[in-house]
N, C-alpha and C positions, 0 to 999 in steps of 0.2 A: 342249840341255843348259844349265842355268843356270851362268853363270860365277861363280867364287868370287873374292872380293876377296883379293889377296895378303896383306892385313893379317889375314885370317882363317885363314891357313895357320899350321901349327905343327909342332912336333916333340916327341914324348914318348919318354922313356927310362925303361924299366920293368925292375926287378929283382924276381923272385919267388923265394921259398924255401919248401920243403916237399916233398911227394911229387910231384915234377915230372920225374922220370927214369923211363923205361920205361913211360910211361902215355900216350904220344902228345902230350905237351904242345907240343913244338916244331911238330909238324904242325898242331895246333890253332891255334897262334898264326899260323903262315904262312897257313893257310887263312883265318883271320879277317882278316888284313891284306889278303889278295887280294880277298876278298869285299867288304870295306869300300872297296876301291879305293885303298889306301895303298901307299906304298913303304917299304922298310926291310929289317930283318933280325932274326933270332932265333938264339940259340945257347945251348948248355949252358955253364955256368961252375961247375965243380966237381960234386960228387955231388948236391947238392940245391938248386942254383941255376940259374935260367934268366934270361937278359938279352935284351931286345928294344928296338929303336929303330924308330920309325915316323914318317913325315911325311905330312901331308895337311891337309884342312880341320879346324880345331879341334873343331867339334861331332862329327865322325866319329872323331877321335882320342880324344875322351872316351868314346865308346861302345866303341871298341877297347880302351882301357885298362881299362874295367870288365870286358870279356870276359876279358882276360888275368889280371886279379886274381881271377877266378872259376875259369878253366881248364876243361878237359874233365871229365866226370863222374868218371873214374877217378883224377883228381888230387886233391890236397889242398893248397891254397895256405895256408901258415901265416903268411907275412908278405909284404907287397908294398911297394915303395918306388918312387915315380915322380917324375921331374923334367921340367919343361917347359923346352925349349931352343929356340934359334933355328934354324929350318929352313935347310938348306944346299942342297937340291935335288940332292944327290949320288947318289941312288938312282934306278933306273929300273924296279924291280920289288920284290916282297917275297920274300926268300929265307931259307933255312936256312944258317947259316954253321957250319963245322966246325973252328973254331980258337979 
């Protein structure tokens, strides 16, 4: 497996608003994070908001962020905001959080 330069690692924080409750959005994000080999979490924030944080190689994070901003077919993302942050290495898997 090709080794990634630590300088290429990143962290993306994404908030989406729209029809993202009751449509499998969190499961979609968790599965996407896992399939992409990322670590982090996803959670509901209020009625029509979902928040996620992911860490991994920057090119993979860009593809993940695009998937999150699209969502599963049954969802409708009306607005998305993302911030690039410094990775901390604090996660060991990608999980759904319930708080």
